[in-house]
C-alpha positions as MATLAB code, in Angstrom:
seq = 'XXXXXXXXXXXXXXXXXXXXXXXXXXXXXXXXXXXXXXXXXXXXXXXXXXXXXXXXXXXXXXXXXXXXXXXXXXXXXXXXXXXXXXXXXXXXXXXXXXXXXXXXXXXXXXXXXXXXXXXXXXXXXXXXXXXXXXXXXXXXXXXXXXXXXXXXXXXXXXXXXXXXXXXXXXXXXXXXXXXXXXXXXXXXXXXXXXXXXXXXXXXXXXXXXXXXXXXXXXXXXXXXXXXXXXXXXXXXXXXXXXXXXXXXXXXXXXXXXXXXXXXXXXXXXXXXXXXXXXXXXXXXXXXXXXXXXXXX';
ca = [
       6.411  237.583 -105.239;
       8.571  239.478 -107.525;
       5.604  241.968 -109.378;
       4.394  242.040 -105.370;
       8.245  243.026 -104.608;
       8.056  245.984 -107.432;
       4.775  247.138 -106.696;
       5.824  247.742 -102.610;
       9.520  249.355 -103.924;
       7.207  252.007 -106.660;
       5.076  252.665 -103.904;
       7.578  253.327 -101.772;
       9.189  255.630 -103.808;
       5.630  257.294 -104.646;
       5.351  258.381 -101.009;
       8.868  259.267 -100.882;
       8.349  261.441 -103.724;
       5.449  263.322 -102.094;
       6.663  263.113  -98.858;
      10.356  264.580  -99.453;
       8.276  267.304 -101.784;
       6.059  268.735  -99.432;
       8.926  268.678  -96.294;
      10.822  270.496  -98.902;
       8.036  272.997  -99.835;
       6.937  273.591  -96.254;
      10.728  274.607  -95.125;
      11.305  276.688  -97.936;
       7.697  278.446  -97.569;
       7.367  278.254  -93.804;
      11.190  278.926  -92.171;
      13.735  279.571  -94.890;
      12.220  282.697  -97.722;
      10.125  284.355  -94.844;
      13.549  284.363  -92.656;
      16.081  285.599  -95.848;
      17.452  282.748  -95.224;
      18.855  280.342  -98.175;
      18.737  276.953  -98.406;
      21.445  275.064 -100.148;
      21.974  273.851 -103.865;
      19.404  275.082 -106.876;
      16.444  276.089 -103.989;
      19.455  278.929 -102.779;
      20.394  279.997 -106.168;
      16.586  280.300 -106.980;
      15.775  282.130 -103.951;
      19.111  284.786 -104.372;
      17.297  285.019 -108.395;
      14.325  285.807 -106.967;
      15.714  288.230 -104.085;
      17.569  290.453 -107.667;
      14.468  290.248 -109.852;
      12.781  292.290 -106.819;
      15.938  294.117 -106.126;
      16.667  295.222 -109.208;
      14.032  294.829 -112.048;
      11.042  295.260 -109.871;
       9.388  292.140 -110.761;
       8.148  289.510 -108.877;
       8.724  285.931 -109.123;
       7.843  283.198 -107.065;
      11.147  280.822 -106.217;
       8.907  277.671 -106.907;
       9.285  278.564 -110.649;
      12.937  279.153 -110.633;
      13.264  275.977 -108.904;
      11.264  274.410 -111.624;
      13.254  276.679 -114.689;
      16.939  275.051 -113.401;
      15.393  271.869 -113.023;
      14.318  271.021 -116.533;
      17.900  271.293 -118.307;
      19.151  269.540 -115.330;
      16.790  267.085 -115.706;
      17.838  266.649 -119.360;
      21.514  266.660 -118.429;
      20.908  264.041 -116.151;
      18.894  261.966 -118.528;
      21.971  261.403 -120.767;
      25.121  261.328 -118.191;
      23.613  259.847 -115.507;
      20.700  257.524 -116.233;
      17.177  257.265 -116.570;
      15.672  255.541 -113.202;
      17.821  258.168 -111.093;
      16.937  261.413 -113.077;
      13.252  260.413 -113.788;
      12.498  260.135 -110.708;
      14.643  262.760 -109.395;
      13.254  264.893 -111.623;
       9.476  264.431 -110.502;
      10.733  265.190 -107.076;
      11.951  268.254 -108.048;
       8.887  268.973 -110.313;
       6.212  268.332 -107.370;
       8.752  270.355 -105.053;
       8.651  273.439 -107.263;
       4.967  272.867 -107.868;
       3.990  272.955 -103.857;
       6.428  275.958 -103.083;
       3.743  278.063 -105.982;
       0.825  276.770 -104.591;
       1.695  276.738 -100.829;
       1.618  280.220  -99.319;
       4.794  282.141  -97.719;
       4.006  282.472  -93.816;
       6.222  283.265  -91.053;
       5.655  280.439  -88.395;
       8.370  282.199  -86.218;
      10.067  285.327  -85.962;
      13.246  284.353  -84.680;
      15.689  283.628  -87.439;
      17.677  281.046  -85.825;
      14.520  278.630  -85.120;
      13.895  279.109  -88.474;
      17.382  278.298  -89.902;
      17.109  275.268  -88.200;
      13.944  274.002  -88.491;
      14.398  274.882  -92.048;
      17.644  273.238  -92.394;
      16.172  270.337  -90.253;
      13.098  269.658  -92.879;
      15.372  269.664  -95.760;
      17.745  267.506  -94.450;
      15.152  264.936  -93.961;
      13.753  265.860  -97.560;
      16.984  265.211  -99.221;
      18.277  262.526  -97.018;
      15.443  259.988  -97.507;
      15.435  260.288 -101.545;
      18.818  259.468 -101.841;
      18.602  256.872  -99.016;
      16.039  254.970 -102.028;
      18.078  255.372 -105.395;
      17.336  258.741 -106.195;
      17.128  262.723 -105.108;
      15.274  265.416 -105.157;
      17.046  267.219 -108.402;
      18.985  270.353 -108.712;
      22.710  270.147 -107.763;
      22.269  266.732 -106.956;
      22.649  265.671 -110.337;
      24.832  268.780 -111.387;
      27.505  267.242 -108.595;
      27.729  263.777 -109.144;
      28.057  264.905 -113.442;
      30.716  266.632 -112.070;
      32.187  264.387 -109.985;
      32.606  262.247 -112.683;
      34.396  264.751 -115.321;
      36.196  266.497 -112.788;
      37.222  263.937 -110.116;
      36.295  265.947 -107.262;
      34.070  264.291 -104.937;
      30.464  264.870 -104.021;
      30.872  266.707 -100.956;
      33.526  268.759 -101.983;
      31.400  270.074 -105.076;
      28.466  270.780 -102.808;
      30.425  272.469 -100.002;
      31.922  274.925 -102.855;
      28.130  275.840 -104.444;
      27.006  276.308 -100.462;
      29.898  278.723  -99.933;
      29.189  280.596 -103.182;
      25.367  280.733 -101.907;
      26.315  281.334  -98.615;
      28.717  284.621  -99.635;
      26.283  285.951 -102.163;
      23.814  285.880  -99.846;
      25.986  287.994  -96.885;
      26.406  290.291  -99.693;
      22.170  290.796 -100.418;
      20.426  290.725  -97.062;
      23.460  290.935  -94.944;
      26.152  288.819  -93.237;
      23.993  288.495  -90.304;
      21.430  286.030  -92.518;
      24.315  285.180  -94.361;
      25.308  283.284  -90.660;
      21.829  281.715  -89.890;
      22.364  280.422  -93.505;
      25.181  278.714  -92.973;
      23.933  277.313  -89.353;
      20.594  276.007  -92.044;
      22.812  274.182  -93.859;
      24.713  272.658  -91.402;
      21.694  271.269  -89.245;
      21.085  270.270  -93.105;
      24.262  268.043  -93.362;
      23.829  266.907  -90.051;
      20.303  265.307  -90.848;
      21.653  264.041  -94.077;
      24.669  261.927  -92.617;
      22.490  260.826  -90.042;
      19.664  259.359  -92.386;
      21.711  258.460  -95.878;
      25.396  257.171  -95.075;
      26.082  256.054  -98.067;
      29.827  256.490  -96.974;
      30.063  253.957  -94.346;
      30.932  250.230  -95.171;
      28.763  247.262  -94.348;
      29.281  243.419  -94.232;
      25.930  241.533  -95.109;
      26.737  238.326  -94.528;
      23.452  236.274  -96.269;
      22.391  232.664  -95.266;
      20.664  230.709  -97.903;
      19.804  227.504  -99.223;
      19.549  229.022 -103.205;
      23.289  230.345 -102.864;
      23.476  230.456 -107.119;
      20.272  231.909 -107.468;
      21.442  234.865 -104.965;
      24.537  235.086 -106.507;
      23.586  235.323 -109.720;
      21.115  238.495 -108.703;
      23.497  240.229 -106.929;
      25.232  240.209 -109.852;
      22.844  241.248 -112.216;
      22.431  244.371 -109.709;
      26.151  245.022 -107.572;
      29.336  245.130 -109.586;
      30.457  243.364 -105.685;
      32.756  240.311 -104.881;
      30.680  237.645 -103.202;
      32.292  235.308 -101.257;
      30.758  231.532 -100.522;
      30.839  230.014  -97.300;
      29.987  226.346  -96.761;
      27.459  225.895  -94.050;
      25.099  223.431  -92.250;
      22.159  224.577  -90.303;
      22.532  223.550  -86.260;
      18.845  222.319  -85.867;
      17.473  221.023  -89.019;
      20.915  219.798  -90.106;
      20.059  221.281  -94.112;
      23.081  222.528  -96.120;
      23.039  225.692  -97.716;
      25.423  228.352  -97.895;
      26.662  231.760  -96.554;
      27.582  234.813  -98.839;
      30.017  237.304  -97.385;
      30.174  241.131  -99.015;
      30.865  243.959  -98.943;
      29.106  246.882  -99.542;
      28.529  250.769  -99.203;
      25.750  251.845  -97.076;
      23.513  253.255  -99.924;
      23.264  249.582 -101.890;
      21.385  248.182  -98.645;
      18.229  248.776 -100.483;
      19.260  246.978 -103.550;
      21.181  244.478 -102.138;
      17.934  243.610  -99.275;
      15.561  243.592 -102.425;
      17.527  241.657 -104.894;
      17.888  238.829 -101.585;
      13.832  239.354 -100.619;
      13.014  238.728 -104.267;
      15.145  235.559 -104.922;
      14.479  234.029 -100.848;
      11.912  235.272  -98.801;
      13.774  232.371  -96.431;
      16.824  233.400  -96.101;
      18.479  235.300  -92.897;
      20.864  238.259  -93.571;
      22.928  239.151  -90.613;
      24.832  243.213  -91.205;
      28.374  244.144  -89.793;
      29.657  247.574  -89.507;
      32.761  247.664  -91.882;
      35.529  249.975  -89.842;
      37.882  249.881  -92.824;
      38.625  247.926  -95.888;
      41.965  247.218  -98.067;
      42.471  246.544 -102.054;
      39.830  246.302 -105.055;
      36.866  248.293 -103.829;
      34.469  249.763 -106.979;
      32.999  253.047 -106.102;
      29.909  254.332 -108.198;
      32.186  256.361 -110.517;
      34.111  252.506 -111.444;
      30.859  250.854 -111.160;
      29.131  253.275 -113.412;
      32.433  252.752 -115.997;
      32.017  248.590 -115.452;
      28.163  248.403 -116.145;
      28.335  250.876 -119.590;
      31.406  248.414 -120.852;
      29.086  245.679 -120.341;
      26.551  247.062 -121.699;
];
């Protein structure tokens, strides 16, 4: 059973890598680049440098090669600072995005910059959000933001806003402030899609009804740094004794929790409730990583 679930998990992530890379490449080559609208993060920086190389040095450098060039050292840094699982999947996604951006032709599907900004931003948001939802990223500034969060104490959201603000200002200086405003629209569309799909800031309370409480708890302890409350229970239909495990998690941990529960007790029942607010000790990602490093 464990092998089947692991293969399914690997297949899902492989599908997400290919799908995310393809969607991001389409957003770049069919909407953002033809409309002189800049993407977020490394993709946007690569677009800017491509324009500067053509404008100042009269050298045409494909944006895809620049994305790949930046992601190699960032991938190495992420491997050292974050962990290999997250970094390997993220680097493969960014590598495939770079290759597809080189191979796919640059085509203008719309001469309306507003449509290009909206569709480019929405597609980029979809391409970024789903990898994050399943425990990795599209590389680039996602990895840099995680590393900077650990060294500066600033939130990832604040760091990404600062990076993208620089991109908007440079875009205004290079291709005009009207294009910079369309870039803002694109970034806003991307952020809304990411927030709708990847709601890691939200908290959930999971009630796990199981007859294998000890095994489920051990599985959760090995995966999540979260407290678990055991509520003795009895099924009303068969009068079979069991337990209800209550655990509060961040939304981004939901996939790992479901994976553990399905692996240990496929016959369990999980009820998820939105949590409005929490008080007390609740570890964020940085604190969890610190605890895991201390335990290893």
